[in-house]
N, C-alpha and C positions, 0 to 999 in steps of 0.2 A: 467487425474488428476480424471476427475470423475468417470472411472472407481473405480481409489483409494479410494476413501470417500465412497462410496460406499461396499469396503470390509471392512473398517473400522470400528469396532462394539463400539472403545472410541470416546463421542462426545468428550473429546478432542483433538484429536487427526483428528475430521475434521475436526475441527475450524480449525485448524493450517494447511490440506487442503486447506480447503476455503480460507485464509489471505494468500497462496505463489500463488492458483490461481488467484488470485485477483492482484498480483503483479504480478505477469510474466506478464497478458492480460498490464499490464501499461507498463512493460517497453515495450513489443514489440510494443504498440503505441507510444512512443517515438523514436522506434527507425528506422521505419520504417517512422516517423516528420521527424527523419535529414539524412536516405535514400532521402525519397523524396527532401527535401531542399539541400540537398549535390549534386543528381543530377542539379539541375535549376543554379546551379549560385558555383561555386565552390570555390570561394575564400572567404563567406559568408556563417557565419550557423544562421539565425533565427530563435528563439525558438517562440513558438506560445502560448501565454499569455492565461489564462482560469483561471476561476472563482474557488475556494478551499477553501473547510469548512478546518479552521484549526483546529475547535475542533474533527472533527470529524475525520481528518491524526489523531493528538494524540494518538485518545482512540483507535485506531485503531494500532494506533506504541504499545503503552500498554500492550491493547491485545495479540498481540504477543509474545512482552517481556514475560510477564505476561508466556504466554504460552510455550514462551524456557524455560521457569526454573522456571516452576512448582515443580521440585525433589529441587528442593530447599525455601527455606523460601526467603520471598523476598515482601517488597509494595515502591506499586507504588500510588505518588498521585496528585494529578492533580489540581490546584486553578486554579480557574481564575475571572475574576472581571469582566468580558465582559460575557453576555448570548448567544454568538454567535458574531465571527470571519470571516470574507471572503478577502481572497488577488484575486488582479487580478492580 
């Protein structure tokens, strides 16, 4: 992915590549965790809870959707009554 990012002159496309790279790494981590769990106990799958910044997650998703639809007029509006929201 780094090779692709270096070859792309457009900042918009570079951001899309960065987001894709981040998402791919998250998926790899999740798959590895599931495989480790499956090897230990074939009947149960345990999810590892981790603290999540929901505002950051929503912001990243909004940016990605906006980049994917940059060729179309669109508007993404986020409203929050909380300054920060964390889930465990």
